[in-house]
C-alpha positions in Angstrom: -0.2 -0.1 0.0 1.4 3.5 -1.0 1.7 5.4 2.4 0.1 8.8 2.2 1.0 11.9 4.3 -2.4 12.8 6.1 -3.2 16.1 5.6 -3.6 17.4 9.1 -6.3 19.9 10.7 -6.2 22.0 13.5 -9.3 21.2 15.6 -11.5 21.6 18.5 -14.4 19.7 20.1 -17.3 21.1 21.3 -21.3 20.8 21.1 -24.0 22.6 22.1 -26.7 22.2 24.7 -29.7 21.6 22.3 -30.4 18.4 23.9 -30.0 19.6 27.5 -27.2 16.9 28.0 -26.8 15.3 31.5 -23.1 13.9 32.2 -21.7 10.7 33.6 -21.1 10.4 37.3 -17.7 11.5 38.9 -17.2 8.1 39.7 -17.8 6.9 35.7 -15.2 9.5 34.3 -12.2 8.4 33.0 -12.5 5.0 34.5 -12.5 3.2 31.3 -8.9 2.6 30.2 -9.4 -0.6 28.7 -7.2 -3.0 27.0 -9.4 -2.5 24.1 -11.4 0.4 22.8 -15.2 0.5 22.7 -16.5 0.8 19.0 -19.9 3.2 18.3 -20.9 2.9 14.9 -23.4 5.7 13.4 -25.3 4.8 10.2 -27.4 6.8 8.4 -29.2 5.6 5.7 -29.1 7.1 2.2 -26.6 9.8 3.1 -24.5 10.5 -0.1 -21.1 11.5 0.4 -21.6 15.3 -1.1 -24.1 16.2 1.5 -21.9 17.7 4.3 -19.8 20.9 5.0 -17.1 19.0 5.4 -17.4 17.7 1.9 -17.6 21.4 0.5 -21.4 21.7 0.7 -22.4 25.3 1.6 -26.1 24.2 1.7 -26.1 21.8 4.6 -25.9 22.4 8.2 -23.7 20.2 9.7 -21.4 21.6 12.5 -21.0 18.7 14.6 -20.0 16.6 11.9 -17.6 19.1 10.4 -16.1 19.2 13.9 -15.8 15.5 14.1 -14.3 15.2 10.6 -11.4 17.8 11.7 -10.6 15.3 14.4 -11.0 12.2 12.4 -9.7 10.2 9.2 -12.2 10.9 6.4 -11.9 8.3 3.9 -12.7 10.2 0.7 -13.3 7.4 -1.4 -15.3 5.0 0.7 -18.0 3.4 -1.4 -21.1 1.3 -0.8 -20.1 -1.5 -3.1 -23.8 -2.7 -3.6 -25.7 0.4 -2.8 -28.7 -0.6 -1.6 -29.9 -1.3 2.1 -29.8 -4.8 2.6 -27.0 -5.9 0.6 -24.8 -3.2 2.4 -25.8 -4.3 5.8 -25.3 -8.1 5.0 -21.8 -6.9 4.0 -21.3 -4.7 7.2 -22.0 -7.4 9.5 -20.0 -10.4 8.0 -17.2 -8.4 6.0 -18.6 -10.6 2.9 -19.5 -9.6 -0.8 -23.2 -9.6 -1.6 -23.0 -12.9 -3.8 -21.1 -14.8 -0.8 -23.8 -14.0 2.0 -26.8 -14.0 -0.5 -28.3 -11.0 0.4 -28.1 -9.3 -2.8 -31.6 -7.6 -2.7 -34.0 -6.2 0.0 -36.0 -7.9 2.2 -34.3 -11.3 2.4 -33.0 -12.9 5.5 -29.1 -13.1 6.2 -28.0 -16.7 7.1 -25.7 -17.5 10.0 -23.1 -19.2 8.3 -20.5 -16.3 8.8 -18.9 -15.0 11.8 -20.7 -11.6 12.4 -19.0 -8.3 13.6 -21.0 -8.7 17.0 -20.1 -12.3 17.3 -16.3 -11.6 16.9 -16.4 -8.9 19.5 -18.5 -10.8 21.7 -16.2 -13.8 21.8 -13.6 -11.8 23.3 -15.6 -10.2 25.7 -17.3 -7.4 24.3 -20.9 -6.2 25.1 -23.1 -6.0 22.2 -25.6 -3.5 21.2 -27.9 -2.6 18.3 -30.5 0.3 18.1 -32.7 1.5 15.1 -33.2 -0.1 11.6 -32.0 -3.5 10.9 -33.3 -4.7 7.6 -31.6 -8.2 7.6 -34.2 -10.6 9.0 -36.5 -10.8 5.7 -39.7 -11.8 7.6 -41.7 -8.7 7.1 -40.9 -5.1 8.0 -42.7 -5.1 11.0 -42.3 -8.2 12.5 -40.3 -9.3 15.5 -36.7 -10.8 15.3 -36.2 -13.4 17.6 -33.0 -13.6 19.6 -31.3 -16.4 17.4 -31.7 -14.1 14.4 -29.7 -10.8 16.0 -26.2 -11.9 14.7 -24.7 -11.9 18.3 -26.5 -8.7 19.5 -27.3 -8.9 22.9 -29.0 -5.1 23.7 -31.6 -4.6 21.0 -33.9 -1.7 20.5 -34.6 -2.4 16.9 -37.3 -2.8 14.0 -36.7 -4.4 10.5 -37.5 -1.4 8.7 -39.8 1.5 8.7 -39.6 5.3 7.2 -42.3 6.6 9.4 -40.3 8.4 11.5 -42.9 10.3 13.7 -44.6 6.8 14.3 -42.0 4.4 14.7 -41.8 1.3 16.8 -39.4 -1.2 17.8 -38.8 -4.3 19.6 -36.6 -4.8 22.8 -36.7 -8.0 25.1 -40.0 -9.7 23.7 -42.3 -9.6 20.8 -44.0 -6.4 22.4 -44.2 -3.6 19.9 -42.7 -0.3 21.2 -42.9 3.0 19.9 -40.1 5.8 19.9 -41.1 8.8 21.3 -41.4 11.8 18.7 -38.7 11.7 15.7 -37.1 8.2 16.1 -33.6 9.4 15.2 -33.4 11.4 18.1 -35.2 9.0 20.2 -32.9 6.4 19.3 -29.8 8.7 20.1 -31.2 9.2 23.8 -31.1 5.5 24.0 -27.8 5.3 22.7 -26.8 7.8 25.0 -28.0 5.7 28.0 -26.3 2.8 26.8 -23.2 4.6 26.7 -23.6 5.9 30.3 -24.3 2.6 31.8 -21.5 0.9 30.4 -19.0 3.3 30.7 -17.2 1.2 33.2 -16.7 -2.4 33.0 -16.4 -4.6 29.7 -15.8 -2.8 26.4 -18.8 -2.3 24.2 -19.4 -2.1 20.6 -22.6 -0.3 19.9 -24.4 0.1 16.6 -27.1 3.2 15.9 -28.8 2.9 12.8 -31.0 5.8 11.8 -33.6 5.9 9.3 -33.2 9.3 7.6 -32.1 11.0 5.5 -33.8 8.2 3.4 -37.0 9.2 1.9 -39.8 10.5 2.5 -38.0 13.5 2.6 -40.4 16.1 3.8 -40.8 14.5 7.4 -38.3 16.0 9.7 -39.2 18.0 12.9 -40.7 21.8 11.9 -37.7 23.2 13.4 -35.1 21.6 11.1 -37.3 22.2 7.6 -37.4 25.9 8.8 -33.8 26.2 8.2 -34.2 25.4 4.7 -37.6 27.0 4.1 -37.3 29.2 0.9 -33.3 28.8 0.8 -32.0 28.6 -3.1 -30.6 25.1 -2.8 -27.7 24.8 -4.9 -28.1 21.7 -7.4 -25.5 19.4 -8.8 -25.0 20.3 -12.8 -25.9 16.8 -13.5 -29.7 17.2 -12.6 -31.7 17.8 -15.8 -33.4 21.0 -16.2 -36.9 19.6 -16.0 -36.3 17.8 -12.7 -34.5 21.1 -11.2 -37.7 22.4 -9.3 -38.9 18.8 -7.6 -35.1 18.6 -6.7 -35.0 21.6 -4.9 -37.9 20.9 -2.8 -36.8 17.2 -2.0 -33.3 18.1 -1.4 -34.5 20.8 1.1 -36.3 18.0 3.0 -33.0 15.7 2.7 -31.2 18.3 4.2 -33.7 19.1 7.0 -33.2 15.5 7.9 -29.3 15.8 7.9 -29.4 18.7 10.0 -31.5 16.7 13.0 -29.0 14.1 12.5 -26.2 16.0 12.9 -27.5 17.2 16.4 -27.9 13.4 16.9 -24.0 13.0 16.1 -23.0 15.9 18.4 -25.2 14.5 21.4 -23.2 10.9 21.3 -19.8 12.9 20.9 -20.5 14.9 23.8 -21.7 11.7 25.8 -18.3 10.2 25.2 -16.4 13.1 26.1 -18.5 13.6 29.2 -18.1 9.6 30.4 -14.5 9.7 29.8 -14.4 7.5 26.8 -13.3 9.8 24.0 -10.1 8.9 23.4 -10.6 5.0 24.0 -13.8 5.0 21.7 -13.6 4.0 18.0 -16.2 6.4 16.5 -17.2 5.8 13.1 -19.8 7.8 11.0 -21.2 6.7 7.8 -24.0 5.6 5.8 -25.4 2.7 3.8 -25.3 4.3 0.3 -26.2 7.3 -1.5 -29.1 9.1 -3.0 -29.2 10.2 -6.4 -31.8 13.2 -5.8 -32.0 13.5 -9.5 -28.6 13.7 -10.5 -28.4 12.0 -13.9 -32.3 11.8 -13.6 -32.2 9.1 -11.5 -33.9 8.7 -7.9 -32.5 6.4 -4.9 -29.8 3.8 -5.2 -28.3 1.0 -6.6 -27.1 3.4 -9.7 -23.2 3.2 -10.3 -22.8 6.8 -10.4 -21.2 8.7 -7.3 -24.3 10.0 -5.6 -25.3 6.3 -5.2 -22.3 4.6 -4.3 -20.0 7.0 -2.4 -20.7 7.6 1.2 -19.3 9.5 3.9 -16.9 7.7 6.2 -15.3 9.4 9.2 -13.2 7.1 11.8 -12.1 9.2 15.1 -9.9 6.9 17.5 -7.7 9.5 19.5 -5.8 6.9 21.4 -4.2 5.4 18.4 -5.0 7.4 15.1 -4.3 11.0 17.0 -6.9 13.8 17.2 -5.4 15.9 14.1 -7.6 14.5 11.8 -6.7 13.6 8.2 -7.8 12.7 4.6 -7.2 9.4 3.1 -8.1 8.9 -0.7 -7.9 4.8 -1.1 -10.8 3.3 -2.1 -12.5 1.5 0.7 -15.6 -0.8 0.3 -18.4 -2.2 2.4 -17.0 -5.8 3.0 -13.5 -3.9 4.5 -15.2 -2.2 7.3 -15.6 -5.5 9.6 -12.2 -6.4 9.2 -10.5 -3.2 9.7 -12.5 -2.2 12.9 -11.6 -5.7 14.4 -7.8 -4.9 13.5 -8.0 -1.5 15.2 -9.5 -3.2 18.3 -7.0 -6.0 18.6 -9.5 -8.5 17.5 -8.7 -11.3 15.2 -10.5 -11.2 11.7 -12.4 -14.5 11.3 -11.7 -16.8 8.2 -15.3 -15.9 6.9 -14.4 -12.4 6.2 -13.6 -11.6 2.4 -13.0 -7.7 3.1 -9.5 -6.3 3.7 -8.2 -5.1 7.1 -6.7 -1.6 6.3 -6.4 -0.7 10.2 -2.4 -0.7 9.3 -3.2 2.3 6.7 -5.0 4.2 9.3 -2.5 4.1 11.6 0.3 5.0 9.0 2.1 1.6 9.4 1.2 0.0 6.0 1.0 1.6 2.5 -2.5 2.9 1.2 -2.3 0.3 -2.1 -5.7 -0.7 -2.8 -6.4 0.8 -6.2 -10.1 0.1 -6.8 -13.5 -0.8 -4.8 -15.8 -3.1 -6.8 -19.2 -1.9 -7.3 -22.0 -3.9 -8.6 -25.6 -4.5 -9.0 -26.4 -8.2 -9.2 -30.1 -7.5 -9.6 -31.9 -4.3 -10.3 -35.2 -4.1 -8.4 -37.5 -1.2 -7.0 -36.3 2.3 -8.6 -33.9 0.7 -10.8 -36.1 -1.5 -12.6 -35.3 -2.7 -16.5 -38.3 -0.6 -17.2 -36.6 2.5 -16.4 -33.1 1.5 -17.6 -32.0 -0.3 -14.7 -29.5 -3.2 -15.2 -27.1 -5.7 -13.7 -23.6 -4.2 -14.0 -20.1 -4.6 -12.3 -17.5 -1.8 -12.1 -14.8 -0.4 -10.3 -14.3 3.1 -8.4 -10.4 4.1 -8.5 -8.8 7.1 -7.1 -9.7 8.8 -10.4 -11.9 6.8 -12.6 -15.4 4.8 -12.5 -15.9 2.1 -15.0 -18.5 -0.2 -15.4 -19.9 -2.8 -17.5 -23.2 -4.3 -18.0 -24.2 -7.8 -19.3 -23.6 -6.3 -22.8 -20.1 -5.1 -22.2 -18.6 -1.6 -21.1 -20.8 0.9 -20.5 -19.5 3.9 -18.4 -16.1 5.6 -18.1 -15.8 8.6 -15.9 -12.7 10.6 -15.2 -13.7 12.0 -11.7 -10.8 13.9 -11.6 -11.5 16.3 -14.5 -15.3 15.4 -14.9 -16.5 15.2 -10.9 -20.2 15.4 -11.9 -19.9 12.6 -14.5 -21.3 14.4 -17.4 -18.9 12.8 -20.1 -18.8 9.4 -20.7 -15.7 8.3 -22.0 -16.3 4.8 -22.5 -15.5 3.5 -26.0 -13.9 6.5 -27.0 -10.5 5.7 -29.0 -8.4 8.5 -27.2 -9.5 6.9 -23.7 -8.9 3.0 -25.0 -5.6 2.7 -22.8 -7.4 3.7 -19.8 -10.7 1.7 -20.4 -8.3 -1.2 -20.8 -6.4 -0.6 -17.5 -9.9 -0.5 -15.8 -11.0 -3.6 -17.5 -7.8 -5.3 -16.0 -8.6 -4.2 -12.6 -12.2 -4.9 -12.6 -11.5 -8.9 -14.1 -9.0 -9.0 -11.2 -11.2 -8.0 -8.5 -14.2 -10.2 -10.1 -11.7 -13.3 -9.7 -10.8 -12.0 -6.4 -14.5 -12.1 -5.2 -15.1 -15.7 -7.3 -18.1 -13.5 -9.3 -19.1 -14.7 -12.7 -21.2 -12.0 -13.4 -24.6 -14.0 -14.2 -27.8 -12.4 -14.8 -30.1 -11.3 -12.2 -32.7 -14.0 -12.6 -30.0 -16.6 -12.5 -28.9 -15.3 -8.8 -32.6 -15.1 -7.7 -32.9 -18.8 -9.1 -29.7 -20.0 -7.2 -30.6 -18.5 -3.8 -34.4 -19.6 -4.1 -35.8 -15.9 -4.0 -39.6 -15.0 -5.3 -39.5 -11.7 -6.8 -42.6 -9.5 -8.4 -42.6 -7.8 -11.6 -40.2 -4.8 -10.3 -37.5 -7.7 -9.3 -38.5 -6.6 -5.9 -38.8 -9.5 -2.9 -42.2 -8.9 -1.4 -42.4 -7.8 2.0 -45.2 -6.9 4.5 -45.2 -3.6 6.4 
């Protein structure tokens, strides 16, 4: 891996008192100097990498995330390799690629053949906790998930899937439905704070907080956050078609309102870690499961190979090991790499079932950042990416500079993201880019071989795994 000098930032860290936080007791503060770090993983749903102040977006309001970014390693080329909810989560939990763990569409069940991230941490003495959206059980979006299907998580305050953020239910220790108070992301954050406070001494813990926003519906954030964007002239990306710009501005204003709410939630978590004396010895991650096209390229939602869909924010803060000055790392980083990298940072052995790479040595500066590309894929188009509207199976690679994809008919897209950051000029099959395209094809072929990906059609994978899909390629689910 080619070693990089991190771009250092001067940083401070403070959070306003918007939530009226209560600190940990004096007895709890500073007592948690453990041999292994805690892990707090903050996961948003459908938050594209371009939608943050630290990413250069002047319209969003993300002061807490901007401060966190200044004290974190910012992986600027982190991608969601299969950019849709359940496939990402399957790879997050197992460190495997979707065609290995089998969750390459939404609303199917993740099996138990792989060692999960919670099981790996639990095996070395960690407490494990999950709060929020799960979307890995495949037995109905509002149904109870029994303990044997929780992939090693013990503390449980979660639901399979809902985007009714102001009327949101969850399960805890039984099949009795409970209800979050108000806007669920804020209530889930309060639950996460309680968990952190009650676990600030004793065994180390790994805590996942999985928020539903800023996923659509876009216009349902609390009114105080919507008011921040009312009448604001939202700047659109130049790849939004003219006939979609009015709707895009309306939806993006709502999207940014959800983001502003989550930014306050991030601030609340970071402040609680600080109050409990856990800030230095906690690996804190902020990221998303995939992006949102939001009318760029004329598209909606996810699954698609453009940067608005595949690129996600990814911040890692761990002051005890990574320092507090922050930095940027432009090495491509894929979803299956998350589990082994976190385990590596924690000093936990990576299970043999993991396919991703442990890049903890890159984050600490001990190894060179030599990963040249991240594999991106859509094994089975469905939902908002149906064949009827141009959806297709594809495989591709996202390098530091280029995006290259092919569909079942051959080469499809090639972008020079350095000179064309909005991906307006498709260079695929242009003679003057033949050499670059050949290089990208070699990298893609290598990635497919490494992951044992035969690049079959979607129906062949659906048949292989025994799934049933409707006319839009979607696995049926119940609410």
